[in-house]
Structure formats: C-alpha cells, structure tokens
N, C-alpha and C positions, 0 to 999 in steps of 0.2 A: 509443683503440686497442681497449680491451676491448669497448666498445660496438660497434665495427665488426666485431670477431670474432663477437660474439653475433648481429649482424644477418646476417652471412654464413652462420653455422651455421643460423639459422632459415630463410634463403632456400633452403638446400640441402634441408632437411627438408620444405619446402612444395613440392608438385609444380609449381605454376605461379607463378613468381616475378613475373609481370607483372600480378598482381592486386593491387588495393588495396581495403580495406574502408572505404567512406565511410559512416559511420553517420548516418542521418537519422531522428530520432524513435525511436531505439533499434532500428532494423532495418537489416540489412546490404544494401548494393548494391555490386557488384563493378566496380572500375575498374582503374587502373594504380598501380604503385609501392606497395610495402608497407613500413610503418614498424613498429618494434618494438612500440609501444603498441597498434597495430591487430591485431597477431598475438594479443595477449592477448584482444582482443575476439572474434576468430575462435574461439579455444579455448573462451571462455566460451559462445559460441553453440553450439559443438559439444557442450559438456557439457549444455546445455539439450536439444538434440535427442536425446542419448542418454538423458537422464532421462525425457523424455516422447516416446517413439518412436511412439505411436499416431497414426493419421491425424487431422488437425485438421478439424473440420466447418466452421470459419470461419477463414480466414487473411487478414490485411490486409497491404498493403505497408508500413503504418506501424507495426504492432505484431503480436505473435503472441498470439492468444487461445487459451487452453487450456480446453476444456470439462471440467467436473467434474459429478458427480451423486451423490446419495444416494437410492437407491430411485427414485421418480418425480420427485424434486425436483432440478432442474438449476440449476447456477450456473457462472459462468465466472471464470477468473483470467487475468491478463495478465503476460507476461514483462517485467521491468524489468532491462535489462542493466546491468552495473557501469559506473560512470562518475563524473565529478566535476561538481559544480554549486555555485552560490552559494546557500547557505542563509541565511534571514533576510531582513530588509528594514529600510531606514533608519528607517521609521516605527514599528518594534517595539523598545521598550527592552529587552525580555527575550528578543529573538531578533535580535541585530545581524548584519549581513551578514558572512559569512566563507566560505571555501572548504571544502567537505566532500567526502569521497570515499566512494562506495558500493563497497566492495571486492568484494563477492560479489553476483552476479545473484540475483534473487528473483522470486517470483510474488506478485501482490497482487490481491485481489478486484476484479472489474470494478465491482461495486456494494457497497453496505452489506449486511450480513446481513439477510435478510428475515424477517418473522414466520413464513412458511412453513418456511424452512430451520431456524430456531431451534427451532420446535415439533417438527419431524421429528427433530432431534438430541436435544433435552432433554425432550420429552414435555410441555412446557408453554409457554404464551405469556404473558409478564409484561406485555405492552405496554398502555399507557394507551389507545391508539387500537386497540381490539380488532377482530378479524374482518376484517382487511385483509391478506391473505396476502402481497401483493407490496409492502407498505409496509415500511420498515425497522423491525426490532425496536427497542424502546426500553424504558426502565425496567430496564436491565441495568447492573450495577456492573462495575468492572474485574475483580473476582473472578469474577463470572458469565461474563464474556468468556473468562477463562482456563479455566474449567471447560468451557465450550462447545468451545474449541479442542481440549482434551484428549479430550473425548468424540467429537468428529467424527474426530479422528485414530484413536481406538480403533475406531470403526465402519468405518473404511476400511482398517484393518490397517496404519496408519502409526505411526511412533515418536512418542511424546508429547514435546513441547518443554518442558513444565513439570512439575517434580517438587516435591512438598510438602517443605518443610524448615523445621521449627519454629525453627531457629537463624538463618535468614536473615530479612532485613527483610520483613515482612508474609507470611512463611511459604512463599515460592516461590522456586525456582531456575529459571533459564532457560537452555536449551541450543539455540543457533541452528544447531548442526550436525545436528540431527534433521530428518527429512523431513516431519514432521507440520505441523499448522496452529498458527499463533501470531498474536499481535497484531503489527502492524508496529512497527518502531523508529521513533522520531520523525523521524529524518532520511530514512528510507525513505519515510515518508508524504509528506513535503514534496517529495522528489525526484520521486515519481510525480505529485503534484499540479501541480508546475510544468512537468513534461513537456518539458524542454529549453528553456523560456522563462523570462523574468523577469516574467511577468504578475502583477499585484497580486492578482487573484482567479483561481480555477481556470477556465481557458478564455478569459479576457479581461483586458485592462488598462483596460477602459472600464466604469465603473460603470453607464452607461446600458444596457449589454448583459448585466448580471448576471442579469436575469430569464430570459435564454435558457439559462443554465447551472445555475441554482439555484432551489430553493424556499426563500424567505427571508421576512423580516417584511413585505415589500412585496407579495408575491403568494401567500402560503401559506394565507391564511384561518385561520391559527393552528392548523394541524394538519399531520401528515406526509402524504406523497403516495407513490404507487408509485415504486419505484426505476426509473432509466433512462428517465424520461419527459421529461427535459431533455437538452440537448446534452452530449456527452462532451467532455473535454479532448483534446489532440492525441495522447495515448497511448491513448485509448479508455476512460478512467475516468469514471464517472457520479457525480454528487452529492458530489464532494469539496468543493464549496462548497454549504452548505445541506442541507436535509432533516433530518439529525440530526448533532449533534456526534459525534466519533469518538475512542474511547479509543486510546492508544498504550501500548506496554510501559513506556516510560521513566519514571523519577522526574522530577518537575517540577524539583526542585533537586538535582542529582546530588551536589553538594558538601555538602549538609546531612545529616550522619550520622544524625540521628534522624528526618528527614523521610520520610514514607511516601506523600505525595500524588503522584498520577500525572498525566500530561499528558492533558488533554481539550481541548475546543473546537478541535480540529483540523478546520477547514472551516466551523465555525459550523452553525447549525440553522435550522429553519423560523421560529423566534421571534426571530432576531437582525437587527440593522441591519448595514449593509454592512461597517464596519470589522472586525467579528468573523468575517466570511467570507473575509478575506484568507488567502492560502496560508501566510503566515508568522506569522499570529496564533496565540498559544498561551495556555492557561489551565490551571488545575489543580483537582483535587478529590480527596477521600478515595477510596481504592479500593473502599470499601463503599457509596459514594453511588449512588443511582438517580434518574433523572429522565426525564420524558416527552419530552425533547429530546436524549437521549444514547444513542447506539448504538455500533456498531463495524463494521469490515470486517477480513478476515483476510489473512494473508500465509503464504507457505511458502518455506523455504530450498531452494535447488537443490543437492542433494548427490548424491554418487556412490551 
C-alpha cells in the first residue's frame, strides 16, 4: 500500500507519466511506464545535468563525456550513473562474486592520467618512460596520487577530497562529499570497467580479442603506450585493461586493523599476462611503492 502511494505521488509530480527510463549502458532513453527505481535514475541524471550545465563538445548515445582542462592540457571524464552490479569473479579467491550497489553517480577519467597532465599539475614527471606526454604517468605511489588529486582540485578551485590527519591510518582522511578529484573506490573502478557486462576482461570475454583493448605482455614490447590507442569498453573507458596498473583508494584488507597496503593491479599493465588483466583481479602494495608499471586515473563525486 505504501509503495503504491509513493508511486502515485511520484507520478503526480512528474509532468508526463507515460514515460519510462530504460537505461542502456548508463544513458537514458524515454519510453513507457515509470517505476519507482527508475525515478531515482531520472533524478540522478538531473543532478548531473545541474552539476555540469555547460555545453558538451562530445555526447554519445551510450555515455556522457565531460570535457575538462587545465590550461592547454585537455582531459575527459565520463558519467557513471548509480546502479547495482555483480562485483568479483568465480576465478578470483580474493574477489568472490557478490552484488554491490553504487549509491551515488560519479565521474571517472576516460583515460589514465598522462605524463603531460601530471607534469602540468605537479611540475615534475617521475616516469621511467620519459618524454612521452600522452603515455600514462608511472613511478607514482598512492601518496603521490593523493597529492596530485588535491593539487588539481586546488588549481581548479574545487574542494579537496583528502585531508592530512596524523591520527588516521597512513595520515589521510577521505571525504567523498567534496567536488574535487580523488582516486576511485575499488567497486567504482570495477563497475566502470565491466560497463554493464560480465566480461572477464575490459571490453571482451574472449582472450583472443584482448589485444584490441589492451597493451599487455603479448603486444607492448615491454613499455607503455599513448593512452586511448586501443578500443574502449562499452562505456567509453580506455586502458582499463593494460598499459599501467591503477591505484584505488581502498585498503586491500579492510578488516586488518594495522594493514596499510592499498589496492593496485586494477586492470593489469604492459608487463602482465592475461589473468592479471581481468576486471576482477586485485593485488596490493604499500602506499609508498613506486613502479614503472603503476599509475592511476581520477574520479569525482557529483555533488550539489
């Protein structure tokens, strides 16, 4: 009864009750009959439109791409609407299949952070593979990525997501309600990587097609490559398998009170064999570790 009343109330407040939102790859198409859960998606999309009202230079029927820039350096982020998905895979002992919910829509970088953008923000390029501005930055620790996010937020007049706190584990507090840049949470990363599918790898369920989507041990010649030179997944993200491993915010073992290691090996790198490139594969490392196959991409919360 209560559900029916809520539905009637929502129908009255929505001007055209003959519409339905059928979400395909995270984008809205209007048809018939509206259900309560789909109203929430409409309001989520409306919030995105209000948060990013500027005209888009590129809009796809499959996803919404938001242009960003810092000076003359341009980069893009893609809207990931809230939703539910199956996280994990039967073949991953440390990431078993279960249902996870992304409660809040967010933006995620179309590509990994490039050497060009990192140097523009931080004034230095730590990469092992030097002087390749469109290649992903590497030799960056989890702490380096946190500092980059805060500095990019500052340069763009946004609120920082990370606050130093000597009393918290590894010295940082995280506030996802801020509008600045941050590392993706692990389940956000996997949600975007799977892009509404249960593909084993990003973009494909067929290992023979992996080279179309990823720079990895079979085709990389043991070095990084310019971002966005392989095929994207169905939501438009590039290099979520291969090129460089990607840091996430999360602790690898959230139940370990004294553990500080963070999640890496999300997506695998140019040096990996195919099992490490699986969407559900996860590994860990110290937040201070740097490696020439380890980089990151950034996220943003969508807030009022």
